[in-house]
MILUM-542491 format. One record per residue: residue number from 1; x, y, z of N, C-alpha, C in turn. Coordinates in pm, whole numbers, padded with zeros to 5 digits, always signed. Atoms other than C-alpha are relative to their C-alpha. Example, Ala and Ser with C-alpha at 12.3 -4.5 7.8 and 13.67 -1.06 7.14 Angstrom:
<pts>
PT     i     n_c1     n_c2     n_c3    ca_c1    ca_c2    ca_c3     c_c1     c_c2     c_c3
PT     1   +00089   -00119   +00000   +01230   -00450   +00780   +00090   +00120   +00000
PT     2   -00082   -00119   -00006   +01367   -00106   +00714   -00077   +00109   +00073
</pts>
This chain:
<pts>
PT     i     n_c1     n_c2     n_c3    ca_c1    ca_c2    ca_c3     c_c1     c_c2     c_c3
PT     1   +00141   +00048   +00059   +06027   +15179   +03339   -00013   +00152   -00026
PT     2   +00030   -00097   +00071   +06033   +15471   +03113   -00148   +00027   -00055
PT     3   +00106   +00028   +00053   +05748   +15366   +02909   -00100   -00083   +00076
PT     4   +00104   +00088   -00073   +05441   +15261   +03134   -00130   -00020   -00070
PT     5   +00129   +00013   +00106   +05178   +15228   +02845   +00005   -00179   +00009
PT     6   +00008   +00128   +00002   +05031   +14865   +02882   +00073   -00074   +00119
PT     7   -00041   +00051   -00146   +05206   +14796   +03223   -00094   -00011   +00086
PT     8   +00107   +00015   -00139   +05031   +14638   +03522   +00074   +00032   +00116
PT     9   -00026   -00065   -00124   +05025   +14802   +03857   -00081   -00061   +00102
PT    10   +00059   +00027   -00146   +04915   +14675   +04209   -00003   +00087   +00080
PT    11   -00031   -00112   -00073   +04853   +14940   +04435   -00117   -00033   +00163
PT    12   +00059   +00003   -00125   +04751   +14860   +04811   -00037   +00127   +00056
PT    13   +00061   -00152   -00053   +04547   +15130   +05006   -00037   +00078   -00134
PT    14   +00036   -00056   +00134   +04415   +15205   +04656   -00125   +00084   -00008
PT    15   +00148   -00051   -00014   +04065   +15320   +04789   +00025   +00131   +00026
PT    16   -00020   -00154   -00046   +04160   +15664   +04900   +00148   +00062   -00021
PT    17   -00176   -00084   -00014   +04447   +15927   +04940   +00109   -00040   -00101
PT    18   -00107   -00015   +00093   +04760   +15889   +04766   -00016   -00152   -00061
PT    19   +00037   +00128   +00105   +04687   +15501   +04644   -00090   +00058   -00121
PT    20   +00105   -00015   +00096   +04377   +15630   +04468   +00054   +00061   -00110
PT    21   -00071   -00123   +00111   +04587   +15932   +04308   +00076   -00064   -00093
PT    22   -00114   +00072   +00047   +04851   +15693   +04238   -00076   -00089   -00142
PT    23   +00085   +00052   +00110   +04577   +15488   +04028   -00033   +00082   -00100
PT    24   +00058   -00096   +00099   +04438   +15761   +03860   +00110   +00049   -00097
PT    25   -00141   -00022   +00093   +04788   +15888   +03742   +00044   -00111   -00078
PT    26   +00008   +00105   +00079   +04886   +15529   +03622   -00108   -00038   -00091
PT    27   +00078   +00017   +00108   +04591   +15479   +03445   -00004   +00090   -00093
PT    28   -00046   -00118   +00092   +04648   +15822   +03280   +00122   -00016   -00092
PT    29   -00116   +00023   +00050   +04974   +15683   +03179   +00032   -00121   -00104
PT    30   +00028   +00128   +00079   +04816   +15401   +03003   +00041   -00140   +00047
PT    31   +00002   +00113   -00091   +04859   +15130   +03295   -00121   -00073   -00004
PT    32   +00086   +00097   -00032   +04648   +14854   +03368   +00020   +00002   +00162
PT    33   +00001   -00031   -00111   +04554   +14886   +03736   -00081   -00062   +00077
PT    34   +00101   +00058   -00117   +04428   +14675   +04043   +00043   +00059   +00119
PT    35   -00049   -00045   -00130   +04402   +14846   +04359   -00096   -00092   +00094
PT    36   -00002   +00082   -00109   +04361   +14668   +04679   -00016   +00075   +00137
PT    37   +00006   -00064   -00138   +04211   +14777   +05018   -00082   -00069   +00125
PT    38   +00109   +00093   -00093   +04025   +14667   +05334   -00107   +00035   +00027
PT    39   +00133   -00050   -00024   +03747   +14847   +05310   -00086   +00004   -00138
PT    40   +00045   +00013   +00158   +03555   +14698   +05040   -00117   +00084   -00098
PT    41   +00090   -00083   +00065   +03266   +14908   +04967   +00065   +00136   -00076
PT    42   -00079   -00135   +00053   +03487   +15234   +04937   +00097   -00059   -00092
PT    43   -00081   +00014   +00106   +03715   +15025   +04720   -00071   -00032   -00147
PT    44   +00092   +00059   +00115   +03440   +14895   +04489   -00015   +00141   -00076
PT    45   +00033   -00145   +00058   +03333   +15272   +04442   +00115   +00066   -00075
PT    46   -00138   -00087   +00044   +03686   +15394   +04383   +00036   -00087   -00157
PT    47   -00045   +00084   +00107   +03745   +15116   +04118   -00111   +00032   -00108
PT    48   +00099   -00041   +00118   +03419   +15216   +03925   +00026   +00126   -00025
PT    49   -00059   -00145   +00056   +03531   +15564   +03915   +00095   +00010   -00053
PT    50   -00151   +00011   +00076   +03872   +15469   +03804   +00002   -00068   -00127
PT    51   +00015   +00095   +00118   +03771   +15197   +03574   +00115   -00095   +00015
PT    52   -00146   +00107   -00047   +04033   +14943   +03727   -00061   -00130   +00076
PT    53   +00008   +00096   -00066   +04030   +14632   +03879   +00022   +00010   +00122
PT    54   -00027   -00013   -00158   +03996   +14581   +04272   -00014   -00154   +00070
PT    55   +00006   +00130   -00137   +04037   +14305   +04541   +00017   +00042   +00150
PT    56   +00011   -00051   -00129   +03960   +14356   +04883   +00095   -00071   +00025
PT    57   -00110   +00107   -00052   +04260   +14247   +05089   +00069   +00104   +00135
PT    58   -00075   -00029   -00143   +04393   +14310   +05460   +00142   -00003   -00045
PT    59   -00164   +00027   -00023   +04781   +14364   +05439   +00044   -00071   +00121
PT    60   -00061   +00085   -00079   +04826   +14227   +05758   -00018   -00138   -00003
PT    61   +00009   +00123   +00070   +04712   +13901   +05604   +00075   -00046   -00079
PT    62   -00117   +00058   +00125   +05002   +13723   +05425   -00108   -00090   -00087
PT    63   +00058   +00095   +00099   +04747   +13476   +05287   -00110   +00109   -00093
PT    64   +00112   -00079   +00072   +04492   +13756   +05166   +00127   +00127   -00122
PT    65   -00108   -00071   +00096   +04831   +13925   +05014   +00053   -00060   -00139
PT    66   -00035   +00087   +00090   +04914   +13624   +04845   -00117   -00020   -00103
PT    67   +00131   +00040   +00087   +04557   +13566   +04687   +00012   +00145   -00096
PT    68   +00007   -00135   +00081   +04595   +13959   +04564   +00111   -00026   -00119
PT    69   -00065   +00008   +00136   +04905   +13861   +04365   -00029   -00121   -00096
PT    70   +00046   +00109   +00125   +04747   +13528   +04229   -00114   +00087   -00096
PT    71   +00112   -00065   +00123   +04442   +13767   +04094   +00072   +00086   -00071
PT    72   -00054   -00089   +00117   +04675   +14010   +03946   +00072   -00081   -00102
PT    73   -00083   +00043   +00069   +04910   +13771   +03792   -00118   -00099   -00101
PT    74   +00153   +00037   +00098   +04541   +13589   +03648   -00024   +00094   -00077
PT    75   +00088   -00098   +00080   +04427   +13897   +03526   +00091   +00083   -00083
PT    76   -00079   -00073   +00108   +04737   +14069   +03370   +00106   -00077   -00052
PT    77   -00136   +00090   +00031   +04960   +13762   +03334   +00118   +00020   +00057
PT    78   -00142   -00039   -00044   +05273   +13962   +03478   -00044   +00122   +00091
PT    79   +00001   -00159   -00093   +05325   +14244   +03745   +00120   +00104   -00033
PT    80   -00114   -00077   +00018   +05533   +14521   +03640   +00032   +00121   +00123
PT    81   -00035   -00112   -00107   +05486   +14769   +03939   -00104   -00048   +00117
PT    82   +00074   +00025   -00126   +05387   +14693   +04293   +00026   +00135   +00113
PT    83   +00008   -00098   -00090   +05296   +14987   +04537   -00052   -00035   +00098
PT    84   +00052   +00037   -00145   +05300   +14898   +04898   -00040   +00138   +00048
PT    85   -00011   -00138   -00055   +05121   +15207   +04986   -00111   +00013   +00145
PT    86   +00071   +00003   -00143   +04856   +15113   +05270   +00082   +00027   +00114
PT    87   -00046   -00045   -00128   +04918   +15263   +05611   -00098   +00065   +00068
PT    88   +00088   -00045   -00083   +04761   +15385   +05902   +00083   +00113   +00108
PT    89   -00075   -00100   -00030   +04863   +15711   +06087   -00030   +00073   +00140
PT    90   +00040   -00084   -00154   +04710   +15777   +06476   +00115   +00021   +00069
PT    91   -00094   -00069   -00082   +04887   +15957   +06734   -00017   -00054   +00110
PT    92   -00002   +00021   -00176   +04991   +15881   +07105   +00129   +00049   +00039
PT    93   -00151   +00012   -00045   +05301   +15980   +07325   +00015   -00136   +00030
PT    94   -00029   +00134   -00035   +05483   +15696   +07416   -00048   -00042   +00133
PT    95   +00041   +00064   -00123   +05358   +15677   +07759   -00137   -00069   -00007
PT    96   +00115   +00041   +00048   +05040   +15593   +07622   -00033   -00107   -00077
PT    97   +00009   +00138   +00086   +05115   +15328   +07395   -00025   -00135   +00073
PT    98   +00006   +00123   -00065   +05000   +15001   +07458   +00050   -00114   -00079
PT    99   -00037   +00103   +00103   +05109   +14655   +07305   -00075   -00017   -00127
PT   100   +00116   -00006   +00101   +04797   +14658   +07109   +00061   +00104   -00093
PT   101   -00001   -00109   +00085   +04915   +14998   +06953   +00107   -00040   -00078
PT   102   -00117   +00025   +00063   +05237   +14874   +06861   +00001   -00127   -00091
PT   103   +00005   +00116   +00095   +05129   +14542   +06717   -00088   +00044   -00115
PT   104   +00100   -00051   +00100   +04839   +14716   +06511   +00083   +00086   -00097
PT   105   -00072   -00089   +00056   +05081   +14980   +06403   +00108   -00057   -00119
PT   106   -00093   +00087   +00021   +05347   +14723   +06307   -00057   -00088   -00128
PT   107   +00088   +00109   +00072   +05100   +14489   +06153   -00035   +00086   -00161
PT   108   +00022   -00039   +00110   +04988   +14709   +05875   +00090   +00103   -00077
PT   109   -00115   -00058   +00077   +05279   +14970   +05796   +00117   -00054   -00019
PT   110   -00147   +00071   -00038   +05567   +14720   +05850   -00034   -00161   -00104
PT   111   +00057   +00161   +00086   +05407   +14369   +05770   -00071   +00011   -00101
PT   112   +00043   -00043   +00096   +05197   +14518   +05540   +00091   +00008   -00141
PT   113   -00112   -00006   +00108   +05520   +14612   +05294   +00064   -00132   -00025
PT   114   -00094   +00151   -00002   +05697   +14252   +05413   -00113   -00101   -00071
PT   115   +00082   +00074   +00066   +05384   +14078   +05282   -00017   +00009   -00162
PT   116   +00007   -00024   +00176   +05357   +14258   +04951   +00113   -00050   -00078
PT   117   -00109   +00010   +00045   +05714   +14224   +04884   -00002   -00189   -00003
PT   118   -00018   +00110   +00009   +05701   +13850   +04986   -00099   -00055   -00117
PT   119   +00085   +00063   +00100   +05407   +13760   +04783   +00009   +00046   -00149
PT   120   -00027   -00042   +00156   +05482   +13972   +04446   +00155   -00027   -00036
PT   121   -00144   +00006   +00039   +05876   +13910   +04454   +00020   -00102   -00146
PT   122   -00014   +00095   +00137   +05822   +13592   +04220   -00053   +00060   -00111
PT   123   +00039   -00057   +00102   +05641   +13780   +03980   +00054   +00111   -00059
PT   124   -00089   -00123   +00024   +05860   +14086   +03976   +00131   -00066   -00067
PT   125   -00109   +00063   +00016   +06156   +13847   +03954   -00018   -00058   -00171
PT   126   +00027   +00059   +00127   +05981   +13676   +03638   -00032   +00081   -00116
PT   127   +00035   -00075   +00106   +05914   +13960   +03444   +00116   +00023   -00068
PT   128   -00092   -00005   +00079   +06120   +13950   +03151   +00041   +00146   -00037
PT   129   -00036   -00134   +00058   +06114   +14349   +03082   +00045   +00073   +00156
PT   130   -00024   -00077   -00088   +06189   +14412   +03445   -00112   +00080   +00073
PT   131   +00130   -00008   -00091   +05990   +14536   +03745   +00049   +00125   +00076
PT   132   -00018   -00117   -00104   +05960   +14840   +03999   -00099   -00040   +00087
PT   133   +00058   -00004   -00166   +05853   +14851   +04395   -00014   +00140   +00008
PT   134   +00007   -00124   -00075   +05724   +15153   +04530   -00053   -00009   +00142
PT   135   +00033   +00041   -00128   +05715   +15155   +04906   -00042   +00124   +00047
PT   136   +00044   -00138   -00047   +05534   +15456   +05057   +00047   -00034   +00200
PT   137   -00037   -00033   -00108   +05719   +15573   +05368   -00072   +00122   +00085
PT   138   +00052   -00121   -00062   +05676   +15923   +05515   +00112   +00087   +00025
PT   139   -00110   -00112   -00047   +05869   +16252   +05603   +00036   -00054   +00142
PT   140   -00034   +00046   -00126   +05848   +16086   +05959   +00086   -00125   +00011
PT   141   -00100   +00103   +00025   +06080   +15820   +05835   +00157   +00078   -00010
PT   142   -00114   -00081   +00033   +06350   +16109   +05791   +00042   +00077   +00155
PT   143   -00022   -00079   -00096   +06326   +16270   +06120   -00113   -00043   +00122
PT   144   +00104   +00004   -00148   +06164   +16235   +06499   -00097   +00087   -00016
PT   145   +00108   -00090   -00039   +05857   +16361   +06548   -00098   -00044   +00128
PT   146   +00056   +00036   -00126   +05693   +16398   +06885   -00155   -00047   -00028
PT   147   +00139   +00083   +00007   +05355   +16174   +06928   -00020   -00081   -00086
PT   148   -00010   +00111   +00128   +05467   +15954   +06633   +00077   -00095   +00029
PT   149   -00109   +00065   -00055   +05686   +15743   +06811   -00028   -00145   -00072
PT   150   +00030   +00136   +00058   +05516   +15393   +06670   +00000   +00030   -00128
PT   151   +00001   -00006   +00137   +05441   +15566   +06347   +00157   -00001   -00068
PT   152   -00146   -00012   +00038   +05820   +15659   +06300   +00067   -00138   +00015
PT   153   -00092   +00109   -00016   +05949   +15347   +06405   -00047   -00112   -00143
PT   154   +00006   +00083   +00098   +05755   +15154   +06148   +00045   +00051   -00137
PT   155   -00045   -00073   +00113   +05841   +15439   +05857   +00153   +00012   -00022
PT   156   -00137   +00036   +00007   +06198   +15429   +05950   +00027   -00137   -00049
PT   157   -00012   +00127   +00022   +06191   +15046   +05911   -00020   -00022   -00154
PT   158   +00010   -00013   +00129   +06053   +15102   +05569   +00081   +00021   -00081
PT   159   -00105   -00039   +00052   +06307   +15291   +05465   +00118   -00071   -00007
PT   160   -00113   +00085   -00006   +06583   +15082   +05572   -00037   -00169   -00102
PT   161   +00060   +00117   +00068   +06388   +14757   +05435   +00014   +00061   -00151
PT   162   +00009   -00031   +00116   +06360   +14962   +05101   +00154   +00023   -00063
PT   163   -00122   -00003   +00032   +06725   +15078   +05070   +00067   -00145   +00007
PT   164   -00074   +00125   -00003   +06856   +14734   +05160   -00027   -00095   -00114
PT   165   +00074   +00080   +00108   +06612   +14572   +04916   +00071   +00048   -00135
PT   166   -00022   -00065   +00122   +06723   +14806   +04639   +00171   -00078   -00030
PT   167   -00134   +00075   +00001   +07107   +14680   +04728   +00007   -00145   -00043
PT   168   +00008   +00131   +00038   +07004   +14311   +04704   -00048   -00010   -00156
PT   169   +00053   +00019   +00137   +06840   +14366   +04373   +00110   +00026   -00078
PT   170   -00117   -00040   +00084   +07153   +14543   +04226   +00127   -00137   +00022
PT   171   -00084   +00089   -00008   +07376   +14262   +04366   -00026   -00126   -00065
PT   172   +00025   +00104   +00082   +07188   +13999   +04202   -00032   +00047   -00143
PT   173   +00038   -00017   +00103   +07155   +14180   +03908   -00095   +00017   -00088
PT   174   +00142   -00004   +00021   +06812   +14191   +03899   -00071   +00170   -00063
PT   175   +00089   -00134   +00072   +06611   +14488   +03654   -00118   +00026   +00116
PT   176   +00110   -00049   -00089   +06389   +14584   +03971   +00052   +00100   +00070
PT   177   -00032   -00125   -00066   +06387   +14939   +04059   -00089   +00049   +00130
PT   178   +00064   -00034   -00138   +06301   +15070   +04398   -00013   +00167   +00037
PT   179   +00019   -00147   -00028   +06130   +15416   +04481   -00063   -00025   +00157
PT   180   +00069   -00034   -00140   +06054   +15529   +04853   -00072   +00130   +00011
PT   181   +00076   -00135   +00017   +05781   +15783   +04878   +00011   +00061   +00139
PT   182   -00036   -00076   -00153   +05842   +16030   +05188   -00111   +00133   -00006
PT   183   +00061   -00090   +00000   +05523   +16232   +05203   -00013   +00071   +00130
PT   184   +00020   -00089   -00107   +05486   +16534   +05415   -00148   +00024   +00037
PT   185   +00123   -00037   -00011   +05162   +16693   +05466   -00083   +00018   -00145
PT   186   +00094   -00008   +00127   +04949   +16562   +05178   -00161   -00042   +00054
PT   187   +00142   +00009   -00079   +04543   +16567   +05199   +00001   -00146   -00061
PT   188   +00017   +00113   +00043   +04453   +16226   +05234   -00094   -00051   +00122
PT   189   +00080   +00034   -00094   +04252   +16018   +05477   +00077   -00062   +00133
PT   190   -00076   +00059   -00087   +04528   +15934   +05717   -00048   +00019   +00160
PT   191   +00018   -00063   -00128   +04401   +16147   +06004   -00141   -00089   +00036
PT   192   +00096   +00070   -00048   +04105   +15879   +06027   +00008   -00150   -00035
PT   193   -00061   +00131   +00027   +04284   +15568   +06041   -00071   -00110   +00090
PT   194   +00067   +00103   -00115   +04120   +15394   +06367   -00130   -00038   -00070
PT   195   +00159   +00079   +00041   +03784   +15326   +06162   +00014   -00137   -00045
PT   196   -00016   +00114   +00036   +03963   +15035   +06054   +00084   -00100   +00105
PT   197   -00067   +00079   -00151   +04121   +14916   +06388   -00066   -00105   +00024
PT   198   +00058   +00127   -00068   +04063   +14544   +06468   -00060   +00037   +00159
PT   199   +00076   -00022   -00135   +03836   +14567   +06788   +00096   -00089   +00119
PT   200   -00123   +00110   -00128   +04120   +14283   +06973   +00095   +00085   +00001
PT   201   -00132   -00098   -00041   +04362   +14554   +06929   -00029   +00130   +00034
PT   202   +00046   -00125   -00066   +04217   +14822   +07111   +00122   +00072   +00066
PT   203   -00121   -00050   -00090   +04453   +15060   +07262   -00002   +00156   +00004
PT   204   -00004   -00106   -00031   +04569   +15410   +07293   +00013   +00114   -00090
PT   205   +00007   -00133   +00143   +04618   +15576   +06936   -00107   +00049   +00002
PT   206   +00120   -00083   +00034   +04383   +15834   +06849   +00040   +00065   -00110
PT   207   -00017   -00097   +00102   +04335   +16001   +06537   -00011   +00133   +00020
PT   208   -00014   -00186   -00044   +04437   +16354   +06537   +00052   +00062   -00147
PT   209   -00017   -00080   +00118   +04431   +16575   +06239   +00127   +00072   +00006
PT   210   -00118   -00053   +00029   +04767   +16681   +06124   +00024   +00162   +00056
PT   211   +00008   -00129   -00036   +04694   +17054   +06209   -00029   +00020   +00141
PT   212   +00013   +00012   -00159   +04602   +16975   +06568   +00145   -00072   +00069
PT   213   -00116   +00064   -00049   +04943   +16790   +06601   +00096   +00091   +00056
PT   214   -00074   -00058   -00051   +05189   +16886   +06818   +00156   +00076   -00101
PT   215   -00077   -00087   +00080   +05451   +16929   +06515   -00035   +00123   -00078
PT   216   +00064   -00132   +00041   +05226   +17184   +06355   -00043   +00088   +00078
PT   217   +00128   -00065   -00089   +05062   +17362   +06645   +00088   +00148   -00006
PT   218   -00039   -00132   +00033   +05323   +17662   +06589   +00035   +00056   -00157
PT   219   -00001   -00072   +00118   +05325   +17685   +06204   -00092   -00063   -00077
PT   220   +00127   +00030   +00106   +05118   +17682   +05918   +00055   -00140   -00067
PT   221   -00031   +00074   +00049   +05093   +17385   +05724   -00012   -00001   -00178
PT   222   -00005   -00015   +00157   +05187   +17350   +05342   -00042   -00109   -00077
PT   223   +00043   +00108   +00089   +04940   +17116   +05199   +00033   -00043   -00145
PT   224   +00004   +00060   +00109   +04988   +16909   +04908   -00127   -00091   -00050
PT   225   +00107   +00119   +00040   +04709   +16740   +04701   +00055   -00136   -00047
PT   226   -00043   +00145   +00028   +04724   +16369   +04656   +00063   -00018   -00145
PT   227   -00018   +00023   +00144   +04714   +16377   +04287   +00150   +00084   -00054
PT   228   -00178   -00057   +00000   +05064   +16622   +04284   +00069   -00094   +00043
PT   229   -00114   +00126   -00059   +05215   +16333   +04493   -00016   -00089   -00107
PT   230   +00002   +00095   +00132   +05108   +16081   +04227   +00056   +00014   -00108
PT   231   -00103   -00043   +00109   +05261   +16289   +03969   +00098   -00025   +00035
PT   232   -00116   -00009   -00067   +05572   +16299   +04160   +00060   -00178   -00028
PT   233   -00024   +00115   -00010   +05561   +15924   +04186   +00026   -00058   -00137
PT   234   +00000   +00039   +00157   +05512   +15868   +03828   +00124   +00016   -00062
PT   235   -00098   -00041   +00080   +05788   +16081   +03720   +00137   -00082   +00055
PT   236   -00144   +00041   -00046   +06048   +15912   +03972   -00019   -00148   -00041
PT   237   -00036   +00128   +00056   +05937   +15565   +03836   +00057   -00018   -00119
PT   238   -00052   -00007   +00137   +06008   +15672   +03484   +00139   +00047   +00005
PT   239   -00148   -00016   -00023   +06334   +15830   +03616   +00133   -00090   +00060
PT   240   -00060   +00095   -00081   +06448   +15534   +03820   +00049   +00078   +00146
PT   241   -00071   -00064   -00150   +06473   +15776   +04127   -00058   -00086   +00114
PT   242   +00050   +00082   -00160   +06477   +15599   +04487   -00078   +00119   +00080
PT   243   +00079   -00105   -00112   +06309   +15897   +04701   -00093   +00079   -00083
PT   244   +00075   -00114   -00001   +06016   +16120   +04648   -00029   +00066   +00113
PT   245   +00020   -00120   -00115   +06004   +16421   +04860   -00089   +00096   -00043
PT   246   +00107   -00093   +00034   +05685   +16617   +04865   +00028   +00107   +00050
PT   247   +00004   -00151   -00023   +05816   +16899   +05048   +00131   +00019   +00076
PT   248   -00155   -00015   +00004   +06172   +16998   +05015   +00023   +00105   +00114
PT   249   +00010   -00106   -00071   +06060   +17301   +05265   +00049   -00044   +00150
PT   250   +00018   +00017   -00112   +06085   +17074   +05537   +00147   -00122   +00051
PT   251   -00122   +00069   +00015   +06474   +16959   +05500   +00070   +00045   +00153
PT   252   -00102   -00047   -00096   +06607   +17142   +05839   +00001   -00084   +00089
PT   253   -00022   +00111   -00059   +06534   +16866   +06071   +00025   -00140   -00039
PT   254   -00077   +00110   +00085   +06639   +16631   +05826   +00156   +00014   +00001
PT   255   -00164   -00050   -00004   +06989   +16804   +05802   +00044   -00028   +00171
PT   256   -00038   -00027   -00162   +06989   +16861   +06201   +00041   -00176   +00023
PT   257   -00002   +00137   -00054   +06947   +16456   +06226   +00139   -00043   -00068
PT   258   -00081   +00055   +00067   +07183   +16372   +05972   +00163   +00068   +00079
PT   259   -00102   -00045   -00065   +07445   +16630   +06120   +00039   -00054   +00143
PT   260   -00025   +00041   -00122   +07414   +16487   +06459   +00066   -00152   +00003
PT   261   -00075   +00142   +00017   +07510   +16140   +06328   +00124   +00005   -00060
PT   262   -00138   -00019   +00069   +07797   +16267   +06132   +00078   +00067   +00097
PT   263   -00062   -00050   -00114   +07895   +16463   +06435   +00073   -00120   +00101
PT   264   -00014   +00106   -00058   +07906   +16125   +06613   +00104   -00057   -00027
PT   265   -00102   +00039   +00063   +08125   +15976   +06370   +00122   +00091   +00026
PT   266   -00130   -00093   -00015   +08406   +16288   +06403   +00015   -00026   +00127
PT   267   -00057   -00002   -00129   +08384   +16292   +06745   +00076   -00148   +00048
PT   268   -00071   +00108   -00018   +08486   +15936   +06758   +00096   -00048   -00061
PT   269   -00102   -00004   +00064   +08705   +15961   +06503   +00143   +00086   +00065
PT   270   -00103   -00128   -00119   +08907   +16241   +06733   +00029   -00072   +00076
PT   271   -00062   +00052   -00160   +08920   +16029   +07017   +00109   -00131   -00050
PT   272   -00080   +00132   +00042   +09122   +15757   +06817   +00136   +00040   -00051
</pts>
């Protein structure tokens, strides 16, 4: 999708952070944009600021996401780009996690993506010009992170889903690109996620600022602005890139994980 002018994009989690920055960047590329978010007032403020369409949407609700797809189709006629970006990121050690914690994290971070794909896939497949899907994962989808067991589980799943989905599209001969965004420390409101947590799913997960987390207790944080991340996403869409990596300086633990997996393969091969 080299030319974005006049194309239509739908972005979940679009009222703040990376979602809002992506909307701003895509509007700057001449795209028509609809942002969606569970926070109605904040969403409409963002839409007024950006000059785009908006629809209040809880991505954990399949019917709400289907309604979002219907609204986008009615407004734009077709959808060229879907950004499954909504997510939450509170922290807790494994021993403090309750089933409610797991349900809420999975509902937003994984089911939100599944609902988006399911609701929008017919529109993307029907687009005669091809289409593109952007799924927001995390650097915590590429490495284990202490205190983020539930978050890692959902974001690892988003990586696997996205990679396999791209293979399915290719096998069918569909012109639908897939980009996976793996943000490291990007300045967003992810550290204030529990503001939207349903009361019925109360548990042990707590909002923790990244600078106060175990991961960065002994090292400074190389923060990136959300607008810079959005610019990377736009470049990736236009180039057809599969991954957006915001922090290449964080490669060491990713390499260590991959090397451990490769070593396990080699050890088993040596035993045969």
